[in-house]
N, C-alpha and C positions, 0 to 999 in steps of 0.2 A: 435216207433210210434204206435198209436192205429189203428187197421184195423179190418174189419169184416172177421171172419173165414168163408170161403166158402166151403172148403172141402179138400180132399187129393186124389191124384192118384199116378201113378208110377213115376211121375216127382217130387212130393213133396207136400208141403202144399200151398194151394192157398188162398190168402187174397185179400180183396178189399177195396179201398178207394173211397170216393165220393167227388164230387165237394163241396168245402166249408169247408171240414174237415181240422183241423189243425194238422200238423205233428209236433211232439215234439221229442226232444232228451233229455234224462235224466230229463223229466218233464218240460223243457223249450220250448216254441214255436219256430219252425225253419222256417216253411213256411205254407201257406195255399194251399190245393190241388186245382188246377185250372181246372182239368178235371178228370173224372172217370178213375181209374187205377186198374189193377190187379197186384198182387205181388206173385211171386213164390219163395218159400224158399225150396230148395231140402233137403231131409233128408239123402241123400246118401254120405255126406261128401265131396261134390264138393266145390270148392273155388269161388262160385258166387251165387248171388241172382238176380232176374229179376224184373223189373218194366215195365209192358206193359201199355202204354198210348193209349187210344182208337184212332186208325186211324192215329197216328202221328209217334211214334217211339217205339222201344224196347230198353230198357236201362239196361245193365247188370253191376251190381256192383261186382267187383272182391274183395273178402273178405276171411277171414279165414272161414273154414267150420262152419256152424251154429250149435249152441247148443240149443236143445229144452228142455223146462221145461213144459211138458204137464199138470202137476198138476196145475201150475199157469197160463197156457195159454200164455206162453212167449217164444220167440225165441231171441237169442242174437248172434251177430257176429261182427267182427271188420272189417270195411271197409279199404281196402288197397289202396284207391285212384284211382287206375287204373280202367277205365271203357271201356266197349265195347258197341257201340251204332249203331243201324241200323235204318235208316230212312225208314218209311213205304211208303213214296211217291216215292222214287227212288231205294230203296233196298240197298243203299250203306252202308257198314259196316266200321266203323272207331274206332280208339282207342282215348280215351281222358285221360288227366291228367297223362300221362307217366312221365312227369317231376316231378309231385308231388310224385309219388312212389319213384323215385330216390332220391329226396330231403329228404323225410321223412325217407327213409331207412338209409340215412347217419345221419340225425339229431337225430333220435331216436334209432340208432344202432340196426336196425332190424337184427335178425339172418339171415344168407345168404339164408336159405331155404325159408323164407317168400317172398323175392323179386323174387327168382327163381320160386317158386310155383305160385306167382301172374302172372308172365309173361307167364308161361306155360298154366295156366288156361285161360288167356285172348286169347291166340292163339287158344286153343281148342274151346272156345266159339265162336270166330269169324268164325271158320270153320263150326261149327254146324249151325250158323246163315246163312252163305252163302249156305250151303247144305240143309237148312230147315229140320234139324233133331231134334229129341228129343222134348222138349217143344216148339221148334220153327217151328215144322212141320205144314203144313196147317191143319186147323180145330181143333187144340188142345185147343186154348183159347176160342173158341165159347161157349163151355159148361160153362165156368167160367164167361164169360161176362153175360150170361143168369142168372146165379146164383146171380150175383151182382145186376142186374136189379130187380130180384124177391125180393130182400131184401129191396127195397125202400118202 
């Protein structure tokens, strides 16, 4: 998907999407952005990326570690279906699409380390969300929301 590059910090690369932009996958439209959002793609080799929607939820895609092509301004990763979501209204953290990970692991013959890594990553992220650590700590996203607003 195309997104505005906002900057980078110790958590990774921060990107922004605005209401009305079209998210594409391999050049084909997938959906239209319904609200401003921040995206965090860690450079540290972790098995997740984050989609922060303003005031609604934090959505973590469990994926293989991202690969950056800084010369082309691209980042690529493979989504492993399992997601960790935290509602910002009540703080509840839940797992989504665990069944899809299991089904796709069997259907596409994932190497065992992929399913094990995905589950371990999801558990670690859920704990970080609950404990408000790392990029989920209070105050971390404010700087990047401001950077997104300034790009309008």
